[in-house]
C-alpha positions in Angstrom: 3.3 8.5 -29.9 0.6 9.5 -27.4 -3.0 8.1 -27.5 -4.3 11.6 -28.6 -1.8 11.8 -31.4 -2.7 8.3 -32.6 -6.4 9.3 -32.5 -5.8 12.3 -34.7 -3.8 10.3 -37.2 -6.5 7.6 -37.3 -9.2 10.2 -38.1 -7.0 12.0 -40.7 -6.7 8.6 -42.5 -10.3 8.9 -43.5 -10.0 12.5 -44.6 -7.0 11.6 -46.7 -9.1 8.8 -48.4 -12.2 10.5 -49.1 -29.8 17.9 -20.7 -32.1 20.5 -10.8 -30.9 23.6 -12.6 -33.0 26.6 -13.3 -33.3 27.6 -16.9 -30.9 30.4 -18.0 -33.2 31.6 -20.8 -32.0 33.8 -23.5 -35.5 35.2 -24.1 -37.8 37.5 -22.2 -40.7 35.7 -20.5 -44.0 36.9 -21.8 -47.6 36.4 -20.8 -49.2 33.7 -22.9 -52.6 32.1 -23.3 -53.8 28.8 -21.9 -52.4 26.2 -24.4 -52.0 23.1 -22.1 -51.0 20.5 -24.7 -49.6 22.4 -27.7 -46.0 21.3 -26.9 -47.0 17.8 -27.8 -46.2 16.7 -31.4 -48.2 14.5 -33.6 -47.5 10.9 -32.4 -48.2 9.6 -35.9 -45.1 11.3 -37.2 -42.1 9.3 -38.3 -39.9 8.0 -35.5 -37.8 10.8 -34.2 -34.0 10.2 -33.9 -31.5 10.1 -31.0 -28.2 11.4 -32.3 -24.8 11.3 -30.8 -22.2 13.7 -32.2 -18.7 12.7 -31.0 -15.1 13.4 -31.5 -11.8 12.4 -29.9 -10.7 16.0 -29.5 -12.4 19.2 -28.4 -13.0 22.1 -30.8 -14.0 19.7 -33.5 -17.3 21.3 -34.5 -19.7 19.4 -32.3 -21.3 22.5 -30.7 -21.4 24.2 -34.1 -23.5 21.4 -35.5 -25.8 21.6 -32.5 -26.2 25.3 -33.1 -27.0 24.6 -36.8 -29.7 22.1 -35.8 -31.1 24.4 -33.2 -31.3 27.3 -35.6 -33.2 25.2 -38.1 -35.6 24.1 -35.4 -36.5 27.6 -34.3 -36.6 29.4 -37.6 -39.8 29.6 -39.6 -40.3 27.6 -42.8 -40.2 30.8 -44.9 -38.8 34.3 -44.7 -40.8 36.4 -47.1 -40.9 34.3 -50.3 -37.6 32.5 -49.4 -37.8 28.9 -48.1 -35.6 28.7 -45.0 -36.6 25.1 -44.1 -37.1 26.0 -40.5 -39.5 24.0 -38.2 -40.8 27.0 -36.2 -40.5 24.9 -33.0 -38.9 25.1 -29.6 -35.6 23.7 -28.3 -34.3 22.7 -24.9 -30.5 23.3 -24.8 -28.8 21.7 -21.8 -25.3 23.4 -21.5 -23.2 21.3 -19.2 -19.9 22.9 -20.3 -21.2 26.4 -19.6 -20.2 27.5 -23.0 -23.5 28.3 -24.7 -23.1 31.3 -26.9 -26.4 33.0 -27.8 -24.7 35.5 -30.1 -23.1 32.6 -32.0 -26.4 30.9 -32.3 -27.9 34.1 -33.7 -25.1 34.3 -36.2 -25.7 30.8 -37.4 -29.4 31.4 -37.7 -28.8 34.6 -39.6 -26.4 32.8 -41.9 -28.9 30.2 -42.8 -31.5 32.8 -43.9 -28.9 34.8 -45.8 -27.5 31.7 -47.5 -31.0 30.9 -48.8 -31.3 34.5 -50.1 -27.9 34.1 -51.9 -26.4 36.7 -49.7 -23.3 36.8 -47.5 -23.5 37.2 -43.7 -20.4 39.5 -43.9 -21.6 41.8 -46.7 -25.3 42.2 -46.0 -27.4 44.9 -47.6 -29.2 47.6 -45.6 -32.7 47.3 -44.3 -32.3 44.0 -42.4 -34.4 45.1 -39.4 -37.1 42.6 -40.3 -34.5 39.8 -40.2 -33.2 41.0 -36.9 -36.7 41.0 -35.5 -37.2 37.5 -36.8 -34.0 36.3 -35.2 -34.9 37.8 -31.8 -38.4 36.3 -32.0 -37.0 32.9 -32.9 -34.3 32.9 -30.2 -37.1 33.3 -27.6 -37.9 29.6 -28.1 -34.5 28.3 -27.1 -34.6 27.3 -23.4 -31.1 27.0 -21.9 -30.3 25.0 -18.7 -26.9 24.9 -17.0 -26.6 21.9 -14.6 -23.3 21.8 -12.7 -23.0 18.1 -12.1 -24.4 14.8 -13.5 -26.9 14.7 -10.6 -27.9 18.2 -11.6 -28.3 17.1 -15.2 -30.5 14.2 -14.1 -32.6 16.6 -12.0 -32.9 19.0 -14.9 -34.1 16.2 -17.2 -36.6 15.2 -14.5 -38.1 18.7 -14.3 -38.3 19.4 -18.0 -41.8 18.2 -18.4 -43.2 20.4 -15.6 -41.2 23.4 -16.9 -42.5 23.0 -20.4 -46.1 22.8 -19.2 -45.7 25.8 -16.9 -47.2 28.4 -19.2 -46.1 31.3 -17.0 -42.4 30.7 -17.6 -41.9 30.8 -21.3 -43.5 31.9 -24.6 -43.2 28.5 -26.5 -46.6 27.1 -25.6 -47.8 27.4 -29.2 -44.8 25.5 -30.6 -43.9 21.8 -30.6 -40.7 20.8 -28.9 -38.4 19.9 -31.8 -35.2 18.9 -29.9 -33.5 18.3 -26.6 -29.8 19.1 -27.0 -27.1 18.2 -24.5 -23.7 19.8 -24.9 -22.0 17.8 -23.7 -23.2 14.4 -22.3 -19.6 13.6 -21.2 -18.9 16.8 -19.3 -19.1 15.1 -15.9 -17.9 11.5 -16.7 -14.5 11.7 -15.2 -15.7 13.1 -11.8 -18.5 10.5 -11.9 -16.0 7.7 -12.4 -13.9 9.0 -9.5 -16.9 9.2 -7.3 -17.9 5.7 -8.3 -14.5 4.3 -7.5 -14.5 6.0 -4.1 -18.0 4.6 -3.4 -16.9 1.1 -4.4 -13.8 1.4 -2.1 -16.1 2.4 0.8 -18.2 -0.7 0.3 -15.3 -3.1 0.9 -16.0 -5.3 4.0 -19.6 -4.2 4.3 -22.5 -6.7 4.2 -23.9 -7.1 0.6 -27.5 -6.9 1.9 -26.7 -3.5 3.4 -25.1 -2.3 0.1 -28.0 -3.6 -2.0 -30.5 -1.9 0.4 -28.8 1.5 0.1 -28.6 1.1 -3.7 -32.3 0.4 -4.0 -33.1 3.5 -1.9 -30.7 5.6 -3.9 -28.7 6.3 -0.8 -25.4 5.4 -2.4 -23.7 6.5 -5.7 -23.5 4.0 -8.6 -22.4 5.4 -11.9 -24.4 2.8 -13.9 -27.6 3.6 -12.0 -27.2 7.3 -12.6 -26.6 7.1 -16.4 -29.2 4.4 -16.8 -31.8 6.7 -15.2 -30.8 9.5 -17.5 -31.5 7.3 -20.5 -34.7 6.1 -19.1 -36.0 9.7 -18.4 -34.8 11.0 -21.8 -36.7 8.1 -23.6 -39.8 9.0 -21.5 -39.5 12.7 -22.6 -39.1 11.7 -26.2 -42.2 9.6 -26.1 -44.1 12.4 -24.4 -43.1 15.2 -26.8 -42.1 13.3 -29.9 -38.9 15.3 -30.0 -35.4 14.5 -31.2 -32.6 14.1 -28.7 -29.1 15.2 -29.9 -26.1 15.2 -27.6 -22.4 15.7 -28.0 -19.7 13.6 -26.5 -15.9 13.7 -26.4 -14.3 10.3 -26.5 -11.0 10.6 -24.7 -8.3 8.3 -26.1 -10.6 7.3 -29.0 -9.0 4.8 -31.4 -10.0 3.8 -34.9 -9.3 0.1 -34.4 -11.9 -1.9 -32.7 -14.8 -4.4 -33.0 -17.0 -4.0 -36.0 -14.5 -2.2 -38.2 -16.2 -0.9 -41.3 -14.4 -1.0 -44.7 -15.7 1.3 -47.3 -14.0 1.4 -50.7 -11.0 -0.3 -49.2 -10.5 2.7 -46.9 -10.2 2.4 -43.1 -12.9 4.4 -41.6 -12.1 5.6 -38.0 -14.6 4.5 -35.3 -15.0 5.6 -31.7 -16.0 3.4 -28.8 -19.0 4.8 -26.9 -17.7 7.2 -24.2 -20.6 6.8 -21.8 -21.5 3.7 -19.7 -24.3 1.3 -20.6 -26.9 1.8 -21.9 -25.6 4.9 -23.7 -23.8 2.8 -26.2 -27.1 1.5 -27.7 -29.1 4.6 -26.8 -28.7 6.7 -30.0 -30.2 5.7 -33.3 -27.4 7.4 -35.1 -23.8 8.0 -34.0 -21.7 10.6 -35.9 -18.1 11.5 -35.7 -16.9 15.0 -36.5 -13.3 16.0 -37.2 -11.5 19.2 -37.9 -8.4 18.8 -40.0 -5.3 19.4 -37.9 -2.5 21.7 -38.9 0.7 20.0 -37.9 3.4 22.2 -36.3 6.6 23.0 -38.3 9.3 20.3 -37.8 12.2 21.7 -35.7 14.5 20.9 -38.6 12.6 22.9 -41.2 14.5 25.8 -42.6 13.1 29.3 -42.3 12.5 29.8 -46.0 10.7 26.4 -46.3 8.5 27.3 -43.3 7.5 30.7 -44.9 6.8 28.9 -48.2 4.6 26.3 -46.4 2.8 28.8 -44.1 0.2 29.9 -46.6 -1.1 26.4 -47.3 -1.3 25.7 -43.6 -3.2 28.9 -43.0 -5.7 28.1 -45.8 -6.7 24.9 -44.0 -7.5 27.0 -40.9 -9.4 29.7 -42.8 -11.4 27.1 -44.8 -13.1 25.9 -41.5 -14.0 22.6 -43.0 -15.4 19.9 -40.7 -15.8 16.3 -41.9 -18.5 14.1 -40.4 -19.3 10.4 -40.9 -21.4 7.7 -39.4 -19.5 6.0 -36.5 -18.9 2.4 -37.7 -18.3 1.0 -34.2 -20.0 -2.4 -34.0 -21.1 -2.3 -37.6 -20.5 -6.0 -38.0 -23.7 -6.5 -36.0 -25.7 -4.0 -38.1 -28.6 -5.3 -40.3 -27.6 -5.4 -44.0 -30.3 -2.8 -44.8 -28.6 -0.3 -42.6 -25.2 -0.8 -44.2 -26.8 -0.5 -47.7 -28.6 2.7 -46.7 -25.3 4.2 -45.5 -23.5 3.1 -48.6 -26.2 4.7 -50.7 -25.9 8.0 -48.9 -22.3 8.9 -49.7 -21.1 6.2 -47.3 -22.6 8.1 -44.4 -20.2 11.0 -44.7 -20.7 14.7 -45.3 -18.9 18.0 -44.7 -19.8 21.4 -43.3 -18.0 24.7 -43.0 -17.6 26.8 -39.9 -16.7 30.5 -40.1 -17.4 33.9 -38.7 -20.5 34.1 -40.9 -22.1 30.9 -39.5 -22.2 27.2 -40.4 -22.9 26.0 -44.0 -23.7 22.5 -45.1 -23.1 22.5 -48.8 -24.7 19.1 -49.6 -28.5 19.8 -49.8 -29.2 16.1 -48.8 -27.8 16.8 -45.4 
């Protein structure tokens, strides 16, 4: 059995038991007034989170959850007399996978509004021009960057503050910055590891003082230095703007067994080891795992009539679009008791959401 297959089975066990690239903006730049500090949020607010959304496989719903959070951030609190629970804020979306889909984000935002009105995104009534204008207006406040390497990602993060305070480049000066989203933080990890290995090989036989000097002057590549600088700069931005940081990560070869295994109701809850080097393992305040139920292929020995009979049930799993999510229990043996109790009191830290053509829906109002 391959590592990937084992990872899928480990995750299914729970289900059975249950950011120097230029911004590629999706809005039209408009002339705005002089609001030099309005992107700053109230420092007295509750501590803002740093959230990791991970999975061991791609296409597990990580980006869709990011779209949902982005939509809630940019939408207004109300649409007419309907509460939408939006934050009417701005979002920086760093698209390292070059897969950002503005139309999908619009669909997700539209779905949130229509769900609150008790309507379907598929069978919508006439006269929705006001909603379309609202969506276009809201999407102006998503600022998309597309770095092409980890060095580009770091450079993008370094220039975010000057970009956000450059009032001639965007129309979000009157809004707080709600979130910096990175999709995904692991996009360049393999090429960085290769680059780091090559750099270490080239240092063989060289004087240590010379190696240390180049490292201090950033003249040589060290993976740990690069990723440590990313965390340092993201923390600085969060302190500056009081914004949430949410990033996705794909943990290749993730396994459920590991230190700090968390037992809940006698069920083995899959955990994933941090995919990124130190200090990313302790960087987030909340680590989530998302998983899309897999549809196993028909066994080669299955008869045709049995396959036909079983096809409808398999197809229903795909059409349902259900995504399961839970708090990653990696290292939970070291968690304070109050954290464990809080997770247990909130459905064990698990919830579900549904992904379809009409958007993303989280059915539990507590999440």
